[in-house]
C-alpha positions, -999 to +999 in steps of 0.1 A: +433-727+639+409-700+652+395-694+617+387-731+613+369-731+647+348-700+638+339-715+604+329-748+620+308-731+646+290-709+620+283-740+599+268-759+628+246-729+637+233-726+602+228-764+599+208-765+632+185-735+625+177-741+588+153-771+592+135-753+620+130-722+599+119-742+569+092-759+590+079-726+604+078-710+570+059-738+553+034-744+581-002-740+568-031-749+589-050-780+577-086-773+568-115-790+585-136-817+569-165-793+566-143-766+549-131-792+524-166-805+517-179-770+510-148-762+488-153-794+468-189-784+459-178-748+451-151-761+428-172-787+410-158-818+427-188-825+449-201-859+458-216-878+428-203-853+402-177-876+387-179-900+358-206-926+355-182-954+363-171-939+396-192-908+405-174-902+439-138-908+428-132-871+419-147-860+452-127-885+472-095-875+456-103-838+462-111-844+499-079-864+504-058-837+489-077-809+507-074-825+541-037-830+535-033-793+529-024-797+492-054-776+478-052-738+483-082-725+502-082-692+483-079-689+445 
């Protein structure tokens, strides 16, 4: 009976702390709009540099991904 109680307690502790540790480990600061704008120009996705049909589509997609934290700031 005691072994079951210890196993259940250990399982509950691991289950409670794992999500908190995962969030802390994956936390990256989101860049500012100005940082993403400069980065888009540096990486060739500046405003008006897309195709002739939609020259800003590439820039808009880059900005959306950058502001969401999906684009690494350092290569």
